[in-house]
N, C-alpha and C positions, 0 to 999 in steps of 0.2 A: 504495498499499497504505501503509495506518495502523498506528503506530506507537508501540508507549506511552514515552515516556523514562527510559533506563535506572536513574537513582536511585527514580526514579517506582515502577518496574516494582516494582524490587528489595525497597524500602517493599510495596507492596500486596502482594509474595507472604512476607516474610517474617512478619505481622499476622497476614495473613490479607483475605479480601476482609471490608469492614462488613458485611453481611449476614450471616460465619458471625463472625463477632465473639463469638459468645457459645456455641459450641458448646464440647459439655462436654472437660474435659483429654484429646488427645490420648492414648492407649495408651502405656506404655511401653516404649522400643526394646534390644530383645535384643541383651546384649553382646558374644555371641555373633560370629565373628565367623566368613566362608571364608576358606577356607583359603587359601595367599596367598604361598605360593613365592616368599621372603628379603622382604615386604615391611610391613611396620612401622608393624601397625598402631591401638598402642597408642601411637608417639610420632605419627604425624598425626593424633590423637583431641591431644593434647598441643594442639599448637601451632595446629591449625585454630582447639581454642576460644579461648585467644591471643592468635592474629588475630582473632574477633568482641570480645571483651573489653574492659570499656571503652567501650565504644560506648551513650551516649544513647540510653535505653528499649530497648539492648534484653535480652531473655525472658533468664531463669538456665536456664545451657545448663551440663553435668556430661556427663564422658565418656561415657558410657551414651546424652547425649543425641543423640551421631554413632552411628547408625547404620548401617556397613560393613554391604552382602548382595553388594557385590562385588568382586573384584580383578583386572586380567588385565595382566599384561605387556606397552607399545605398543610401550618403540623404546628403542635405549642410545645416550643421548650425552655426548659428550664424553667416555667412560670412568664412568658414573652409569645406568646402570635407572630408569628414568620408566613408570611401572605403571595406569595408567586406571581408576579408583578409585571407584563407583558405591552409593550410596545412600539416606541422607535422615539431616536434620537437624529431630531430634525434641525442641522443647522441651515444659516441664512442662507447658503449655497454650500453645492455637493450634494453627496450622498445621500439620503436620509440611512435610515442604521439599524435596523429592530432588534431587541434585546429582551432576555426571561430572566428574569431578576430576581433572588428570594430574599424581601427586605420586613425586616422587623413593623412591630406595625404605630411606631413612632413615627418610624420612615430616616429611621439614623444608622443601622448598619446591615451588612447583608453578611446572606453566609453562600457556601460556595453547596454546602453539603453541609448535610447533618445523619452522622453514622449508631446507630443502635447496636454495642457493640454484643449485647447480649445476645442482638439474631445478627445480627451479622449483616445485617442492609443499610442502605436508607432510609428517614421517615421524609422526606423529597421526591423518591421515586414519581411514586403514582399519578402525583400535581407535575412531571412531571414533564413523567413520558404522556397524559393526558393534553397537555396541551400540546407538546408535542405534534401527536396523535393526533388534534384539530387544526394546527398549522399544514399537517401535509395536504388537507382536501385540497387545497389551489398552485402547488406548488410546482414550478414543471411548465414542461412546453408538452401537452398531446401530440407524437410524434406516429401512434398507428394504434390500434383497437385492437382489440385480442379477441376471445373468446368468452359472452357473456358467461356468468356470477362466478365466472377467476378471482383469483384475488387485481388490482392495484401495483401495478411495479410501479415507484419511482426510481429512478437514478443519476445519483448526484456524482457529473464526471468531468472527467479532465484527457480531450479525444489524443491529445500527448502524448498520457498515462503510459506506460505497457499489460498493469494490470488490467486497467478497462477498456483499452481494444479485446481482451482475454475474458472480462467481461461480456461485450457488448456482441461478441458472437456468437456468447454461449446463451443471451440473452434474447436474441436471434433468433437460434435453434429449438427457440420455448412457447413463440408464437402463442400455442393455443393452451397452454399456462396458464398466463394470465388476460382480463377482459380490457385493459389497458398498460401503456408503458407510455413512462411520462420522463423529459429527459430534465433536468433539473445543469447549467453549468456552473462547471468547477474548474478554473483553467490553472492552473498554476503559476505562478511567477519562475518557474526555474521550463516552463514552453515556448520559450517566446514563439509566435503567432498563434499560443492557446490559443486566448482570446480571439480574431480576427478570424480566425477557425469559428468557435461560439456565438462571434456574432454575427454569423451566415449562415448557419442556423436560425440564430433567432430571424435574419431579416427572411429565411423557408417558412418556416412557420409560421410569418404574416401573410406569405407576398402571395406565394409559392406554393400551398400549403399539399396540392398533391403533386411535390416531387419534392415534399423535406426528412422525407424516410432515405429516398434514395439522399440527400445535403448533410444528412448525416451522413450513413455508412461511407461514402465518398469518404470524410475525417476521418473514421473511425476505422476505415479497411485504408483506403488507398493511397492516400493520403500525404506526402513524407512529408516524416520528422525535421526542421530548418535543421542545420549543425551552422551555429556559427564559432565561428572563434572567440568571443567575448561578450559583452556583456553593456558595451560602448551603443549613444543615442543611435549609431550608426550601423549596426548592428543590428541590433531589435527592429531598427523601420528596414531592412534585407529578407528577416523572417519574414513582420509583417503584408510584404507585395510579396511574398513565396510564396505564400500561405495565399493568397487573395487574388495573386494570378494566375494559381491551379484551379485555384474555382472557376476563375473567370472562362479557361481554356476546356473546364468539364461542361458549364451550364452558363451559360452564351446570353440569357437572362439577367444575369447577373448586371448587363451593360447598362443597367437599369438606376444602376447605380456609378459607376465608372467605366470612362472607356480599355482600361489599365488598369493591374493590378495595386499604382498606386493614388492611380483620382478614387478607388473603392476602399484602400486602406482608409482618406480623405476623407469621405463621406461616410466614413464609421464614427469620423473622433466627433462626437459630443452627440449619437444620435441616439436614439430609439434602441435599437436595437442593443450597444453597449450599453446602455441602460442597465437595459436587463442581463444582459451577463451578470451586472453588477450586483442588484437585484438579488438572484440568485444567489450571487455569495455571499451573500448581505444576511440572507435570508438561515441558507446551511453556515454561516457564522453562531447565527443566534440557537441554533440548534446541538451544540459546538460539534460542529464535525470541522476539521483540520485537514484532514485529506483525499484522496480519490483510491476506488471508486469508495460508494459507501450505494447502500441500496438498500429499496422498504419497499420488504411486502407485504401491499396492506400495515398495520401498520408495527409490524418487525422490522427490526432493524439489521444486515446486515451488513458488519467493516471489513473489506476487502475485500478479494475477489475468497470465497469459498464454496467452493462448486458443489460436495457434500452438504452445507446445507439450504444453500440456495434448491437444491430437487428437490432436499424436503418439502419446502416451500410453496415449493411451485407444482408440485406430486400432478 
C-alpha cells in the first residue's frame, strides 16, 4: 500500500492541489449550527481557530470558517461527554476541508481515541464508523453499474500506484459481484502526473459518461507512468504534459479542453475537475485515509489490495 506522509498530506489538503490553486474563492460557510444537545459550538469554533492560528502560511480564518454540519454524542469518559463533530474548514480562499473530530462538551478538548483497556477496544469506534458510513453514500464518481442487489464498491485509489492497478484489474473481473463501482481519486504526490490523469477521469464522468470506464481503464491499464529525473517545476510540468498528451492521443474528444497536452494541462488548472479531485482527497483525509488503495465494500473497509478478503466480501 502506498502512503502519503502525514505532514505532507496535511499540507496538500490544507492549501489544495497544485492544479486547484487558482480556484475561485469558496462560498462563505453558513454560521448556523445544527441541534447540538449540550455541545458548545461557539466555544469549539473559538478554540479550534486559536489552535490553528499563528502557523506560518496559514490562511485567514474566522468563526464562520468553521462550518459544523453534524454533532452527535459519542461517549462519556471520566464524567465528561465526548461529541463527534463533523464539518468543514472553509477559508476565505482555497479548498474547503472536511473534518471529523471528537470534542468535549465544552468545546475545549480534542481526543483522537479512547480505549477501554479491559475490553481492548475503542469506545468511539461505533460512532466513528457510523458517521463515516453515512459519508460514503455520495462519495466517489460512478464508473459502472453491476448486478442489482449486490454491494456497492467505493474505490479510493491512485492510477499510478502498482497495488491500485492490480486491485483495479481484480475488481473489473468481479463486475457481477457488486451493484455499483465508484472511484474516489487520491493521486499521491510521489506519482507526478497522477493528478492530471485523475482530473481527466473526472472530466469524462461529467462530459463523456458513456466513455468514463474507457478513460479509467486507460489510466489504470495502458497509460505509461512518467519517469522524471527530479521534482523541479520543469520536470513536473513535463510529466503532466506527457499524461495529457497520451490521453489526447487515445481520446480525441479531449480537444474540447485543448489542442495539445500543454493546452489541456493549462485548462485543468483551477478547473472544476481539479477541484473535484481535491475534494475526493479531502474527504479521504477526514476518514483517516493516508494511502492507496482503500476499498469499501458497502460499509466494510479493506486497506490495501487484500485479494482473499475482497473475495469473501464479493462472493
